[in-house]
N, C-alpha and C positions, 0 to 999 in steps of 0.2 A: 354913533351917539356921542354927543358932546358931554362934558362933565356935568352940566346942569340939565341934561335931558331927563325928564321924569320917566325913566325906563320901566320902573316897577309897575306903575299904573298902566302904561301902554301894554306891557307884557300880560298883565292880568286880564285886560280887556280882550287881547288877542286869543288867549287861552279860553276865556269864557265864551267867546263867539264860537270857537270850535266845539265846545261842549254843547251849546245850543243846537248846533248843526249835526250832532251825533257823530262827530269824528273821534278817532283815537288820538289821544294827546300825548305828545312827546316833548319833553323839555331837556335840552342838552346844555351843559355848562361845565366849568371846571369842577372837579370833585370837591375842592375846598369850599365851594359856594353852594353846593346842591342842597344842603340842609337849611340854607337861608331863604330858599325860594318859597314864595307865598302861593301854594297850590294844594289842592286836596288830593286824596288817594286815587282819583280818577286819572291823574297825570303821572305818566312814567318818567322818571328822572334818571339821567345817566351822563357820565363823562365819556364821550366817544373815544378819547385816547386810552381810557382804561378798558372800555368794552371791546376794543379791537385788539391791538398789540402794543401793550405799554412800552414806551421807550423807543418805539420804531419811528422812522420817518413818516411823513404824511403819505397815506395809502388810500387814494380816492376810491379804488375798486372795492376795498373792504368797507368803506363808508357807504358807498352806493348799495352794496350787498345788504348791509344792515338796514338801510331805508326800505329796500324792497321786502325784506323779511318782516319789518314792522308793518308795512302796507298789507302784506298777505295776512298777518295776524289780525289787523283791523278788519279786513273783509271777512275772515273766518268768524270773528266775534260779532258780526252783524253791524259794524260801524259803517257810516257813510263814506269814510275816507280817512286820510291821515293828515294830521296837522303837527308841524314841528317848529318849535322856537329854539334857536341856538344862540347862546352867548359865545361868540367866536374866540373868546379868551382861552377856550380849551386847546386851541392850537399853539399857544405861545410856547409851551414846553417842547414842541416838536421841531421848531426852528425851520419852518418852511420858508422858501424864498417868495418874494412878491409874485414872481412869474408862476410859481407852483400854486399859489393861492388863487390867482386869476384863472388858471386852468381848472382847478378844483371847482370854483364857483360857476364857471361857464358850463361845465359838464353836469354839475348839480342841477342847474336849470333844466337841462335835458331830461334828467331822471324825474324831476318834479313834474314836468310836462307829460312825460310818459305815463306816470301813475295818476295824474290828476291830484297830486298832493299840494297842500298849502305849506310853504316853507318860508320862514323869516330868519335871516342871519344878521345878527347884531354885531357890528364892529365899533369898538370904543376908540375915540380920538385920543384918549389918554394912554392907550397901549399900542395902537397901530399908527404909523406915519401917514401924513396926508396923501402922499402919492399912492400908497397901497389901498387906502379906503376909496380913493377916486377910481382906481381900476376895478375894485369890487363893485362899485355902483355903475360901471359901464357894461356889465355882463348880465343884466337882468331886465325884464320888461317893466318892473315897478321898483320904486325906492321910496323910503320914508326919510324925510330930512334932506338937507342940501349936501352935495359933495364938497369937500374942501376947496377944490377948483374944478372947473368944467372939463371933463375928458373929451368933450366935443362929439363923441360918437357913442352908440350903444349897439351891442350885438346880443341876441338872445335866440333861444330855440323855439320854433313854431310847431314842430312835429315831423316825424320821419326824417328825411334828409333836408328839411327846410329850416332856414335860419333867417332872421330879420336883421337888417342893418339900418340904422337911423342916425341922423345928425350930419356931421361933416367930417371928411377925412382929409387932413392936410399934413404938412411936414412935421407938425408937432406930435401927431398921434398915429402916423403911418406905421411906425414900428409896432405899436400895440395892435393896430388893425391887422397887420401881417401875422402876429402871434395868435390872435383870436381866430383868424381864418384857418391857420394850421391846426389849431385844436379842434375846430368844428369839422374839419375834413378828415381827421385821423380815423383810420379804419373804414372809410367810406370809398365807394367808387363814383358816387354822385354827390355833389354839393350844390344845393339850390339856395340862392341868396335873394330874398325879397327886399328890394331897395326903394319901395315907395316912400319911405321916410328919410331917404338919403338925399340931402339938399345939395351937396357939393362933394366932388372927389378931385383932389389935386393929382398931379403927375405922380407924386409919391405914393398915393393910394392905388393908382393904376399899377405902379411897379410892384406893390405888395401882391396884387392879384396875379401879375405875371410871374413873380417869384414862386408863388404856390403852384401855378400851372406847370412851370418848368421843373420844379422839384418833384412833382407827382404826375408824370406823363400819362399814367393810366386814369387819372381823375377827370371826370366830366364836370364842368362848372356851368351852372345855368344862372344867369343874372336876370331876375324877373323884375318887371316894372322899372326898367332903367330910365333915367331922365334923358331928354333929347341931347343935353350937353354931353353926357357920358357916351351915348351912342355916336355922337358926332366926333368926339375925341378918338374913340376907338377906330372909326373909319379913317380919320386923318392920319393916324399912326399905322394904318394898314394891319392892325392886330388881328382882324378876322381871318387874314391869310396866314399869319404866322402861327396863331393858336386857335385852330378851328374847334378845339375841345371846349372853348369858352363860348357859350351860346347866350343869345338874348331871347327872352320870352315874355309873354303877357302874364298877368296874374293867374295862378292856377285856380284860385278860389276867391271870389269877391269878398266873402266874409273874412277870409284869412288876410287878404290885402288890407282890409279896413283895420286890422289889428296891428298894423305895422308902425304905429306911433306909441312909444313907451309912455308910461305914466309916472308922475311924481305924486306922492300922497302927502 
């Protein structure tokens, strides 16, 4: 959100839509601003940093646990689902690094997909640097507004062990690409990458894949819907012999493949 973004009106519409759909409504913001929020008593308001462990570093597991608990409460109350609006200024007092924030958001997308929840995270350009906001917008299938500059790629969760990669991977964003792959692969034995929306992969991007495979010898990586250029490069470099645990495959599900293009709203 830029300084002149009419956030209050957008937020009210977002919350009202959830109310019409019968969702449980949760509005997260810094404790100092909770009383200023325009919402009725059907909206639960909280500061996650207070609700979890005040003064502690960013703990994604605790945050995801809280979201799952809220989702369970929504279902128990007969709600159709859970809708969360978060003013990410609540994180400012925690001192999380940009890499920690990117990891948090990428895995938050996995939790939202798992639960079928609707989650909007608002980052203010007046409190977060452009590079941080750009990374945040690279790890979700949808975004509102323009990134300060184009990250070039997008990675998000599709379900189970499936992740989508879209855009282009080059020397400028290969380090980010490698970090996102490492986060997506954490705790898994299989990582499936849907690459229908991936237009270009430079050698730096291929090296990021190789780095993950070499650091995780037990990990099986499946690259679905790879472009002819990527397959050709793989063959020319003889990588199918060096790393047989990286496989190429067709789309598992035509409907899932069609969802491989991220949206901007």
